[in-house]
NUDREN-541359 format. One record per residue (C-alpha): residue in one letter; x, y, z. Coordinates in pm, 1 decimal. Each point is the difference from the previous one (the first is absolute). Layout:
N
SITE  code         u         v         w
SITE     A         X         Y         Z
...
REM end
This chain:
406
SITE  code         u         v         w
SITE     X    6485.7   10289.3    8131.5
SITE     X      67.1     299.3     199.2
SITE     X      78.1    -107.5     384.6
SITE     X      -2.0     215.1     303.8
SITE     X     163.1     -76.8     292.8
SITE     X     -51.1     158.6     331.4
SITE     X     270.8     -22.7     270.8
SITE     X     -50.2     242.6     279.8
SITE     X     337.6      54.3     166.2
SITE     X     329.0    -138.9    -164.9
SITE     X     -73.2      25.5    -375.7
SITE     X    -283.2     263.3    -121.1
SITE     X    -329.9      50.1      12.2
SITE     X    -113.3     -21.9    -349.7
SITE     X    -362.7     136.9       9.1
SITE     X      16.2     399.1      24.6
SITE     X     -28.6     158.1    -346.0
SITE     X      -6.0    -348.9    -181.7
SITE     X    -224.8     -70.3    -322.8
SITE     X    -269.3    -300.6      50.9
SITE     X     122.3    -321.2    -217.7
SITE     X    -124.7     -27.3    -339.1
SITE     X    -200.0     323.5     -23.5
SITE     X    -220.3     -38.6     256.5
SITE     X    -157.4     304.9     208.7
SITE     X      90.0    -221.2     308.3
SITE     X     196.9    -269.7     144.0
SITE     X     -12.1    -176.2     355.2
SITE     X     308.7    -210.2     123.0
SITE     X     109.1    -176.9     272.5
SITE     X     288.5    -209.0     119.7
SITE     X      97.1    -227.5     320.4
SITE     X     315.6     -92.3      80.6
SITE     X     250.3    -170.7     267.1
SITE     X     318.5     181.9      75.7
SITE     X     291.5     -46.1     273.9
SITE     X     188.0     299.1      79.7
SITE     X     313.8     -32.9     258.1
SITE     X      49.8     370.7      95.0
SITE     X    -338.7     161.2     -18.7
SITE     X     113.3     237.6     256.6
SITE     X     298.9     140.6    -219.0
SITE     X     224.7     -36.4     286.4
SITE     X     383.7    -106.6      41.8
SITE     X      45.7    -351.3     -28.1
SITE     X       8.8     -67.5     368.5
SITE     X    -329.8     123.6      58.0
SITE     X    -169.4    -115.9    -311.0
SITE     X    -351.0    -178.4      31.6
SITE     X    -127.2    -215.0    -290.7
SITE     X    -355.3    -122.5     -35.9
SITE     X    -216.9    -210.8    -286.2
SITE     X    -328.8     181.0     -86.6
SITE     X    -267.3      22.7    -239.3
SITE     X     -90.7     302.1    -223.6
SITE     X    -342.5      85.5    -155.6
SITE     X       6.9     278.5    -265.4
SITE     X    -352.8     114.4    -216.4
SITE     X     -18.3     279.9    -224.2
SITE     X    -216.8     181.0    -219.7
SITE     X      80.2     207.0    -293.2
SITE     X    -153.0     222.3    -246.5
SITE     X      76.8     162.1    -349.0
SITE     X    -201.3     219.9    -212.5
SITE     X      56.8     170.2    -356.1
SITE     X     357.1    -202.8     -78.7
SITE     X     111.2     144.8    -328.5
SITE     X    -231.4     293.9       5.5
SITE     X      65.3     387.4     101.2
SITE     X     -96.6     -95.3     386.0
SITE     X     113.3    -268.6     147.1
SITE     X     -41.7     -87.7     380.3
SITE     X     125.8    -292.4     157.1
SITE     X     -58.2     -83.3     389.1
SITE     X      72.6    -290.0     239.2
SITE     X      -1.9    -103.9     349.1
SITE     X     175.4    -318.6     162.0
SITE     X     -29.0    -120.7     386.1
SITE     X     267.6    -214.2     125.5
SITE     X      -9.8    -196.0     320.0
SITE     X     272.1    -175.5     118.0
SITE     X      -6.0    -268.8     297.3
SITE     X     339.6    -100.5     178.5
SITE     X     -49.9    -315.8     199.9
SITE     X     319.5      53.5     234.3
SITE     X     -47.9     372.6      71.9
SITE     X     -11.3     124.5     334.6
SITE     X    -268.8     250.2      65.5
SITE     X    -207.3     107.1    -291.4
SITE     X      43.8    -284.7    -230.2
SITE     X    -167.2     197.7    -332.1
SITE     X      82.1     239.7    -213.1
SITE     X    -244.8     203.0    -226.3
SITE     X      80.1     198.1    -299.1
SITE     X    -186.3     209.0    -261.6
SITE     X      83.4     147.9    -312.6
SITE     X    -260.2     260.5    -182.3
SITE     X     124.2     166.4    -344.8
SITE     X    -172.9     233.5    -251.7
SITE     X     151.7     120.8    -340.0
SITE     X    -135.6     213.9    -251.3
SITE     X     113.5      84.3    -329.9
SITE     X    -154.3     250.1    -226.3
SITE     X     116.7     145.1    -336.7
SITE     X    -150.7     312.1     -89.7
SITE     X     127.5      39.4    -325.6
SITE     X     274.6    -151.4    -181.7
SITE     X     267.5     246.0     161.0
SITE     X    -161.0     -29.8     364.3
SITE     X     -23.9    -226.8     264.7
SITE     X     -57.5      14.5     385.1
SITE     X      74.8    -316.3     225.7
SITE     X    -150.5     -33.8     366.7
SITE     X      79.9    -289.0     217.9
SITE     X     -75.0     -71.6     362.4
SITE     X     144.5    -267.1     220.7
SITE     X     -83.5     -89.4     349.8
SITE     X     160.4    -281.9     199.3
SITE     X      -4.7    -159.0     335.7
SITE     X     316.6    -234.6      34.7
SITE     X     292.5    -133.9     223.7
SITE     X     240.8     -63.3    -264.2
SITE     X     237.1     264.7    -124.5
SITE     X      -5.5     -62.2    -370.2
SITE     X    -357.1      56.1       9.2
SITE     X     -41.6     301.2     260.8
SITE     X     323.9     195.2    -181.0
SITE     X     112.0    -127.9    -316.4
SITE     X     330.1     205.6      19.1
SITE     X      94.3    -254.6     265.4
SITE     X     124.5     286.8     226.7
SITE     X    -107.5    -187.2     286.5
SITE     X     112.6    -373.1     -25.9
SITE     X    -161.1    -160.0     322.5
SITE     X    -340.3    -139.3      16.3
SITE     X    -260.5     170.4     278.4
SITE     X    -295.8    -147.6     140.7
SITE     X    -369.4     154.0     -17.8
SITE     X    -231.6     205.4    -225.9
SITE     X     277.3     214.3    -156.8
SITE     X    -110.7     255.5    -269.4
SITE     X     121.8     118.2    -318.5
SITE     X    -220.5     221.8    -250.8
SITE     X     150.2     149.1    -281.6
SITE     X    -201.8     232.7    -266.8
SITE     X     146.2      74.9    -297.1
SITE     X     -84.9     216.3    -292.4
SITE     X     160.7     114.6    -332.1
SITE     X     -69.6     167.0    -310.4
SITE     X     178.6      27.9    -318.8
SITE     X     -96.5     250.1    -312.2
SITE     X     198.4      15.3    -339.3
SITE     X      89.3     378.6    -111.0
SITE     X     122.0     121.6    -338.8
SITE     X     241.1    -212.5    -189.6
SITE     X     172.4    -249.0     179.9
SITE     X     -20.7     129.8     353.5
SITE     X    -225.7     -49.6     307.5
SITE     X     -57.0      29.1     346.9
SITE     X     -66.7    -226.0     285.7
SITE     X    -133.7      63.6     363.8
SITE     X     -16.0    -257.2     260.0
SITE     X    -113.5       9.1     396.8
SITE     X      36.4    -290.8     265.6
SITE     X     -85.7     -15.0     344.6
SITE     X      48.0    -286.8     245.4
SITE     X    -105.2     -30.8     357.6
SITE     X     150.5    -276.6     210.1
SITE     X    -120.5     -89.0     329.0
SITE     X     150.9    -290.5     215.1
SITE     X    -223.1    -174.5     302.9
SITE     X     316.3     -75.1     197.2
SITE     X     108.9     285.5     244.2
SITE     X     372.2      -1.7     -68.3
SITE     X     -12.0      -2.8    -375.7
SITE     X    -294.3     231.7      -0.2
SITE     X     187.7     228.6     153.3
SITE     X     313.9     -15.3    -256.9
SITE     X    -220.8     -98.9    -318.2
SITE     X    -314.6     169.5     -19.0
SITE     X       1.0     287.4    -243.3
SITE     X    -152.2     149.1    -279.4
SITE     X     184.1      62.2    -318.7
SITE     X    -114.8     230.1    -300.4
SITE     X     188.1      53.0    -335.2
SITE     X     -48.1     244.7    -311.4
SITE     X     153.5    -111.8    -322.5
SITE     X      56.3     253.6    -298.6
SITE     X     160.3     -85.1    -304.0
SITE     X      50.1      56.6    -348.5
SITE     X      20.3    -240.8    -285.0
SITE     X     127.1     -10.3    -346.0
SITE     X     -88.6    -293.0    -221.7
SITE     X     343.2     -74.7    -160.7
SITE     X    -177.4    -232.9    -240.0
SITE     X    -296.9    -226.3       4.8
SITE     X     144.9    -246.3     254.2
SITE     X     202.9     239.4     199.5
SITE     X     -78.2     281.9     245.0
SITE     X     178.4     216.4     185.9
SITE     X     -34.6     158.5     362.2
SITE     X     118.3     310.9     163.9
SITE     X    -156.8      -0.8     345.7
SITE     X       0.6     148.8     379.7
SITE     X    -202.4    -176.3     274.3
SITE     X     -57.9     166.2     346.3
SITE     X     -93.3    -244.3     261.1
SITE     X     -97.2      67.6     386.2
SITE     X      40.7    -252.4     251.7
SITE     X    -191.8      45.3     368.0
SITE     X      70.2    -219.7     254.8
SITE     X    -302.0     -22.9     256.9
SITE     X      43.5    -257.1     239.2
SITE     X      36.1      55.9     386.7
SITE     X     355.9      80.5     146.4
SITE     X     210.1    -328.6      77.1
SITE     X     148.0       6.9     357.1
SITE     X     300.1    -216.4       9.1
SITE     X     308.5     -10.7     271.8
SITE     X     191.0     331.4     -41.1
SITE     X    -196.9     128.2    -297.0
SITE     X    -352.7     157.7     -51.8
SITE     X     -46.8     -65.0    -382.6
SITE     X    -209.7     239.3    -171.4
SITE     X    -186.5    -112.9    -291.2
SITE     X     -66.2     412.6    -150.4
SITE     X     387.1       8.9     -15.6
SITE     X      19.8    -237.5    -293.4
SITE     X    -241.0     183.8    -211.2
SITE     X     185.6     116.0    -344.8
SITE     X     -73.5     163.8    -320.3
SITE     X     157.8    -184.0    -283.6
SITE     X      70.8     187.1    -356.9
SITE     X      86.8    -255.3    -322.8
SITE     X     136.7     141.1    -312.2
SITE     X      39.0    -298.2    -258.5
SITE     X      -1.4    -102.3    -359.6
SITE     X    -159.7    -304.6    -155.4
SITE     X     -55.1    -203.7    -282.5
SITE     X    -296.9    -249.6    -112.6
SITE     X      88.9    -242.5    -289.6
SITE     X    -200.1    -287.7    -164.4
SITE     X     199.6    -222.0    -225.6
SITE     X    -275.0    -218.8    -202.6
SITE     X    -243.3    -179.3     192.9
SITE     X     269.4    -184.7     204.0
SITE     X     179.8     267.7     202.1
SITE     X    -105.6     298.1     205.1
SITE     X     247.2     190.4     194.9
SITE     X     -65.1     328.0     249.6
SITE     X     290.6     186.2     200.0
SITE     X      12.4     318.1     208.3
SITE     X     329.4     139.3     120.5
SITE     X     105.5     296.0     205.4
SITE     X      26.2     131.6     366.9
SITE     X    -172.3      31.3     289.0
SITE     X      36.2     260.9     277.9
SITE     X    -177.4     -55.5     340.1
SITE     X     -49.1     294.7     251.5
SITE     X     -62.1     -85.0     327.3
SITE     X    -181.7     350.3     105.1
SITE     X     -66.0    -126.4     387.6
SITE     X     395.1    -166.5      31.6
SITE     X      17.3     251.6     284.2
SITE     X    -224.9    -182.9     212.5
SITE     X     247.2    -305.4      20.2
SITE     X     349.1     173.0     -88.4
SITE     X     245.1    -267.2     -50.8
SITE     X    -257.2    -261.3     -89.6
SITE     X    -136.6     172.4    -283.3
SITE     X     187.3     150.4    -297.7
SITE     X     -66.0     353.1     -97.0
SITE     X     -10.4    -131.4    -383.5
SITE     X      90.4    -325.2    -223.2
SITE     X      88.6     -15.1    -390.8
SITE     X      20.3    -323.7    -136.1
SITE     X     -70.5    -157.5    -366.9
SITE     X    -356.8     -83.4    -115.8
SITE     X     -16.0    -300.6    -254.4
SITE     X    -318.0    -190.2    -122.0
SITE     X      35.0    -245.8    -259.9
SITE     X    -203.4    -294.8    -141.7
SITE     X      44.9    -239.8    -294.5
SITE     X    -307.5    -229.8    -112.1
SITE     X     119.9    -271.8    -284.9
SITE     X    -292.0    -217.5     -87.9
SITE     X     179.5    -267.9    -187.2
SITE     X    -310.0    -238.5     -73.1
SITE     X    -330.2     -38.5      68.6
SITE     X     -99.6       3.8     350.2
SITE     X     381.9      23.4      97.0
SITE     X     131.9     337.7     123.1
SITE     X     337.7     115.4     153.7
SITE     X     -21.2     317.6     204.8
SITE     X     311.7     156.6     186.7
SITE     X      73.0     336.6     129.6
SITE     X     220.0     214.5     224.9
SITE     X     -97.8     274.5     273.3
SITE     X     202.5     251.2     197.8
SITE     X    -182.7     214.2     228.2
SITE     X     -67.8     141.9     350.0
SITE     X    -279.5    -165.1     212.1
SITE     X     -78.4       1.9     378.3
SITE     X     137.5    -249.6     251.5
SITE     X    -146.9    -205.4     312.1
SITE     X     318.7     119.4     205.9
SITE     X      67.7     332.0     181.4
SITE     X     144.0     166.4    -284.4
SITE     X     -95.7     239.7    -277.2
SITE     X     -24.2    -257.0    -286.1
SITE     X     188.9    -222.1    -221.6
SITE     X     149.2      29.2    -361.3
SITE     X    -106.0    -318.9    -164.5
SITE     X     168.4    -177.8    -311.5
SITE     X    -242.5    -273.7    -152.8
SITE     X      47.4    -252.9    -273.5
SITE     X    -296.2    -226.7     -87.4
SITE     X     -97.5    -257.6    -248.8
SITE     X    -329.5    -237.5     -91.1
SITE     X      36.7    -261.1    -264.6
SITE     X    -377.4    -158.0    -101.2
SITE     X      40.6    -283.7    -205.8
SITE     X    -292.0    -226.0    -152.4
SITE     X     138.1    -368.2     -85.6
SITE     X    -136.3      -8.5    -330.7
SITE     X     224.0    -303.6     -93.1
SITE     X    -118.9    -233.1     324.0
SITE     X    -311.3     140.2      20.1
SITE     X    -206.1     322.3    -106.8
SITE     X    -153.2     -15.2     368.8
SITE     X     301.2      23.2     177.5
SITE     X     149.5     336.5     129.8
SITE     X     291.7      71.4     185.0
SITE     X     148.6     340.3     179.2
SITE     X     294.5     112.1     128.1
SITE     X      56.6     302.3     210.9
SITE     X     303.3     182.9     169.4
SITE     X      76.3     302.8     146.0
SITE     X     308.1     127.4     182.9
SITE     X      18.8     355.3     136.6
SITE     X     257.0     182.4     238.6
SITE     X    -108.5     260.9     224.6
SITE     X     239.0     266.0     170.5
SITE     X    -143.6     179.9     338.1
SITE     X       6.9     379.9      15.0
SITE     X       2.5     168.2     305.5
SITE     X     -72.8    -146.2     358.5
SITE     X     336.9      86.8     121.5
SITE     X     312.8    -225.0      50.8
SITE     X    -179.0    -303.7      60.0
SITE     X    -198.4      -0.8    -321.5
SITE     X     149.5     254.3    -248.8
SITE     X     143.3    -165.1    -300.2
SITE     X    -104.4    -337.1     122.1
SITE     X    -124.6    -243.5    -284.7
SITE     X    -214.8    -308.8     -20.3
SITE     X     -20.3    -223.3    -349.1
SITE     X    -351.3    -156.5     -53.4
SITE     X     -30.7    -330.0    -221.6
SITE     X    -341.6    -117.7    -107.8
SITE     X     -26.8    -323.7    -219.0
SITE     X    -273.0    -161.8    -126.5
SITE     X    -111.7    -299.1    -240.3
SITE     X    -375.6    -145.4    -112.9
SITE     X    -111.4    -252.5    -195.9
SITE     X    -369.5      20.6     -91.5
SITE     X    -218.8    -259.5    -256.0
SITE     X    -356.9     107.0    -121.1
SITE     X    -204.1    -334.9      85.8
SITE     X    -304.6     132.2    -198.9
SITE     X     -93.4     334.9    -136.2
SITE     X    -120.3     108.6     338.9
SITE     X     260.2    -233.4     260.1
SITE     X     341.1      59.7      35.1
SITE     X     257.5    -181.7     254.1
SITE     X     333.0     180.9     152.6
SITE     X     298.5     -38.1     182.8
SITE     X     205.0     274.4     102.4
SITE     X     354.5      75.2     197.1
SITE     X     109.0     334.7     131.2
SITE     X     344.6      66.4     164.4
SITE     X      65.6     353.2     205.6
SITE     X     329.7      80.2     149.4
SITE     X     110.5     365.0     149.6
SITE     X     331.8      45.0     108.8
SITE     X      27.5     297.7     219.3
SITE     X     250.8     190.2     167.0
SITE     X    -226.1      80.0     297.6
SITE     X      28.8    -248.0     274.5
SITE     X    -291.3    -248.5      14.5
SITE     X    -159.6     100.9    -304.6
SITE     X     120.6    -286.5    -275.2
SITE     X    -195.6    -281.5     -82.3
SITE     X     -91.8    -288.5    -226.0
SITE     X    -380.7    -141.3    -109.0
SITE     X    -111.0    -229.2    -209.1
SITE     X    -312.5     -89.8    -128.0
SITE     X    -202.4    -253.9    -162.2
SITE     X    -338.8     -42.2    -139.2
SITE     X    -249.4    -256.6    -205.6
SITE     X    -349.7      38.6    -129.6
SITE     X    -241.3       3.4    -235.9
SITE     X    -215.0     339.7    -134.6
SITE     X    -320.6      35.6    -183.9
SITE     X    -138.5     269.6    -190.3
SITE     X    -363.2      65.0    -172.9
REM end
């Protein structure tokens, strides 16, 4: 049985682009959970507010053409989270809409398109790079469109081109001023098939970040959104390798050069340029049926909600999904972990060079009661250790509930 769990916020939204189970054209699912959150505002310990509550998450997924030269997957998930003890608005509403299209024109050429629209409050959902680690209230929006085309050329050579556009729109005034932006990138790569299982890449990517929030007026400083606009140039080498049916490895490594072309608007706060390493590596190990270990490391620059240019983030992550076949084939467990270090660039003496360490841990157990109904219990722990005063926090989140699909 293929099971899907929809969790708006702390873990993931598992609907967009997913294939309907058992080869069906469509699938509907829903979950009902109770939860306890001891710091739902992600505030310092002396300001933490706690609450228990209820979460309801229905979803719909569609699938067409699996295994053919045209595959289309679409999904939508809605999440309502009600807090019993939260002052003011006691409800969160989240949405995720996703669409994937995979078209093979021939054995040597393929087009991939994807669209993801998210309304959420948790940073893991809004910005998977987690350059912004704090939860923020409101109908915050991220929309991402990606397109990629690969073509085999003569011999073992090939070419790939990709385009990505992301729009971020935050509801709350402060974060809107610092984080509202558009990100566009174009990626060009030449490829070489070293053998049937190994592909080498040599690539270049150009990215443009345009901050379009309102200017932020703070005591002693008017922070100008346009001052953080940047052009980034990436040069990298890469490799992807398949080792029988169990292992899949992908890696890119190179350098990123960021040019803040409006730095003169805020001299001393925004640097003229920055050069830093660029790494994106991932390993997948399928060691048994329905049991997988995924791990990776990333190093790149990203936006920050602080009054600085950006931050250089190094992250290590892993996720273990295990099917307890010896105990029961219907019992599954998941462990997740992510540790990242972010170093602030710009912002003057108060911020430049300051660091933040973010730790995210999670564990869950789920049991398939029937082919269509499952029960789950999960726990998440978040901790931010920041050099910036009044930023550090700890958070514990526990949930338990049932789900169904048809």
